[in-house]
C-alpha positions in Angstrom: -4.5 -61.4 -16.2 -1.0 -61.6 -14.8 0.2 -59.4 -12.0 -2.0 -56.6 -10.6 -1.2 -53.0 -11.7 0.4 -50.8 -9.2 -2.3 -48.2 -8.6 -1.3 -44.8 -7.1 -4.4 -43.0 -5.7 -4.4 -39.2 -5.3 -7.0 -36.9 -3.8 -6.2 -34.1 -6.3 -3.7 -33.3 -8.9 -3.4 -30.9 -11.8 -3.3 -33.7 -14.3 -2.7 -37.4 -13.9 -0.7 -37.5 -17.1 1.6 -34.8 -15.8 1.9 -36.5 -12.4 2.9 -39.8 -14.0 5.4 -38.0 -16.3 7.0 -36.3 -13.3 7.1 -39.5 -11.3 9.0 -41.2 -14.2 11.7 -38.6 -13.9 12.4 -39.6 -10.3 12.0 -43.3 -10.3 11.7 -46.4 -12.4 8.1 -47.4 -12.8 6.6 -50.8 -13.6 4.7 -51.3 -16.9 1.0 -50.5 -16.3 1.6 -48.2 -13.3 -1.8 -46.4 -12.9 -2.4 -42.9 -11.3 -6.0 -42.2 -10.4 -7.2 -38.9 -8.9 -10.5 -38.1 -7.1 -10.3 -34.7 -8.6 -8.2 -33.4 -11.5 -7.7 -29.6 -11.4 -6.4 -29.0 -14.9 -7.6 -32.0 -16.9 -7.1 -31.3 -20.6 -8.5 -33.0 -23.6 -7.3 -33.2 -27.2 -6.3 -29.7 -28.5 -6.3 -28.0 -25.1 -10.0 -28.3 -24.3 -10.7 -28.4 -20.6 -12.7 -31.1 -19.0 -15.4 -30.6 -16.3 -15.4 -33.0 -13.4 -17.1 -33.0 -10.0 -14.8 -34.4 -7.3 -15.2 -38.1 -6.6 -17.8 -38.7 -9.2 -15.8 -39.6 -12.2 -12.9 -41.7 -13.2 -9.7 -39.7 -14.1 -6.6 -41.9 -14.5 -3.4 -42.3 -16.4 -1.6 -45.5 -17.3 2.1 -46.0 -18.2 2.7 -48.5 -21.0 6.2 -49.5 -21.8 7.3 -51.1 -25.1 10.2 -53.1 -26.4 9.7 -52.9 -30.1 6.6 -50.8 -30.9 7.1 -49.0 -34.3 6.1 -45.4 -34.6 4.4 -46.2 -37.9 1.9 -48.4 -35.9 1.3 -45.9 -33.1 -2.4 -45.4 -34.1 -2.9 -48.9 -32.8 -2.8 -47.3 -29.3 -5.9 -45.3 -30.2 -7.6 -48.4 -31.6 -6.8 -50.7 -28.6 -7.7 -48.2 -25.9 -11.0 -47.3 -27.7 -11.9 -50.9 -28.1 -11.0 -51.8 -24.5 -13.2 -49.0 -23.1 -16.1 -49.8 -25.4 -15.8 -53.5 -24.3 -15.9 -52.6 -20.6 -18.8 -50.2 -21.0 -20.8 -52.6 -23.2 -20.7 -55.1 -20.4 -22.3 -52.5 -18.2 -25.2 -52.0 -20.7 -24.1 -48.6 -21.9 -26.1 -48.1 -25.1 -25.0 -47.3 -28.7 -21.3 -46.9 -28.1 -19.2 -45.2 -30.8 -15.7 -43.9 -31.2 -15.4 -40.3 -32.4 -12.0 -40.0 -34.2 -9.5 -39.8 -32.9 -10.2 -40.2 -29.2 -13.6 -39.7 -27.8 -16.0 -42.4 -26.7 -19.7 -41.6 -27.4 -23.0 -43.0 -26.4 -25.4 -42.0 -29.2 -24.3 -38.4 -29.9 -23.1 -37.6 -26.4 -19.5 -37.7 -25.2 -18.9 -39.9 -22.2 -15.1 -40.4 -22.3 -12.0 -38.6 -23.5 -8.6 -40.2 -24.1 -5.3 -38.4 -24.3 -2.3 -40.5 -25.5 1.2 -39.0 -25.1 3.9 -41.1 -26.8 7.6 -40.8 -26.0 9.5 -41.7 -29.2 13.0 -42.9 -29.7 14.0 -43.0 -33.3 11.6 -45.3 -35.2 10.1 -46.8 -32.0 7.6 -45.7 -29.3 9.5 -46.0 -26.1 6.5 -45.6 -23.9 3.0 -44.2 -23.8 1.1 -42.3 -21.1 -2.6 -42.9 -21.6 -4.9 -40.4 -19.9 -8.6 -41.4 -19.6 -11.4 -39.3 -18.3 -14.7 -41.1 -18.0 -18.0 -39.4 -16.9 -19.4 -41.8 -14.3 -21.7 -40.6 -11.6 -21.9 -36.9 -12.4 -25.3 -35.9 -13.8 -25.0 -32.1 -14.1 -22.8 -30.4 -16.6 -22.7 -26.6 -16.7 -23.1 -25.1 -20.2 -22.0 -28.3 -21.9 -24.2 -29.9 -24.4 -23.8 -33.4 -25.9 -22.2 -34.8 -22.7 -23.5 -37.7 -20.8 -22.3 -40.0 -18.0 -22.8 -43.7 -17.2 -25.3 -42.7 -14.5 -27.3 -40.4 -16.8 -27.4 -43.1 -19.4 -28.2 -46.2 -17.3 -29.7 -44.7 -14.2 -27.3 -46.8 -12.1 -24.6 -45.7 -9.7 -21.1 -47.2 -10.3 -18.3 -48.1 -7.9 -15.3 -46.3 -9.3 -12.7 -48.9 -8.1 -14.6 -51.8 -9.7 -15.0 -49.8 -12.9 -11.3 -49.0 -13.0 -10.4 -52.6 -12.6 -12.8 -53.7 -15.3 -11.3 -51.1 -17.7 -7.7 -52.1 -16.8 -8.5 -55.7 -17.4 -9.7 -55.0 -21.0 -6.8 -52.6 -21.6 -4.3 -55.3 -20.7 -6.1 -57.8 -22.9 -5.7 -55.4 -26.0 -2.3 -54.0 -25.3 -0.6 -57.3 -24.5 0.1 -58.1 -28.2 0.0 -54.7 -29.7 3.7 -54.6 -30.7 3.3 -57.3 -33.3 0.3 -55.9 -35.1 0.0 -53.5 -38.0 -2.7 -50.9 -38.0 -4.6 -52.5 -40.9 -5.0 -55.7 -38.8 -6.8 -53.9 -36.0 -8.7 -51.3 -38.1 -11.8 -53.4 -39.0 -13.1 -53.6 -35.4 -12.4 -49.8 -34.9 -14.2 -48.9 -38.1 -17.3 -50.8 -37.0 -17.5 -48.3 -34.0 -16.6 -45.2 -35.9 -19.0 -42.3 -35.1 -20.8 -40.8 -38.1 -19.1 -43.1 -40.6 -20.8 -42.7 -44.0 -23.1 -40.0 -42.8 -23.0 -36.4 -44.1 -21.1 -34.4 -41.5 -19.7 -30.9 -40.9 -16.0 -30.4 -40.3 -13.7 -27.5 -39.4 -10.2 -27.2 -40.8 -7.3 -25.7 -38.9 -8.0 -22.3 -40.6 -11.4 -22.4 -39.0 -13.4 -22.9 -42.2 -16.3 -25.2 -42.2 -16.9 -27.9 -44.9 -19.0 -31.0 -45.3 -18.0 -34.5 -46.2 -18.4 -38.2 -45.3 -16.1 -40.2 -43.1 -15.1 -43.2 -45.2 -12.4 -44.7 -43.1 -9.0 -44.4 -41.4 -5.6 -44.6 -43.2 -2.9 -47.0 -41.9 -1.2 -43.9 -40.4 -4.4 -43.2 -38.4 -5.5 -40.3 -40.6 -9.2 -39.6 -41.1 -10.2 -40.4 -44.7 -13.0 -38.1 -45.9 -14.9 -38.1 -49.1 -15.6 -34.5 -50.2 -17.5 -33.1 -53.2 -16.9 -34.6 -56.7 -15.7 -37.9 -55.2 -12.5 -36.4 -54.0 -10.9 -38.4 -51.1 -8.7 -36.6 -48.7 -6.7 -37.6 -45.6 -6.5 -35.4 -42.5 -4.1 -35.8 -39.6 -4.9 -35.4 -35.9 -4.7 -31.6 -35.7 -5.9 -30.8 -39.2 -9.6 -31.2 -38.9 -12.3 -31.5 -36.2 -15.7 -33.1 -36.6 -18.5 -30.8 -35.6 -21.5 -33.1 -36.3 
């Protein structure tokens, strides 16, 4: 698929997203520059959660995506394309029962196998560029005090070559991101909704005040908000930091 990505390999770094951001300050980087680290010391997930990773056993990397005319109103398309790309790549490796937990976790059954952190740099009405951080549990099989976490090895029994896996994922990412600027969220949503974790199942949520409530995930709005059906057929939309799905 066109030219190969420039891949910068590090033994260790605090965070590959941070490293890529710092690098951009000092030099002009090509589209699709990738930073991959054997060990990430301060990997963070959505909402400041930390991420456990044994050195050299998992895939932690960040990608720079530059845009010419990607509208801010369509920015949820990044979440959609990245989720679909990773699910495609993992499906080819026979990872079972893949789902996307809104907004940014990839699940196998009810266990998390991959986290995604997208940081968009905006200029007016446009997304100037995105830094996409991906943490995928690959060959690690022990997780201290973490439930509902799995890895490709724990799910398939197979050991994976990290470089090959990275190339597979990058290939799918390029495939999805190549035409993203010309698409609206509603055009891409149907494929994402098919993969949506706990869609139409009674689930428990926590709002930003820490209160628990139950509802059904019914869909995603064009802005990328989660659409929940609550009691008495009331539908309500929640933004990225307004609600978290507990199970």
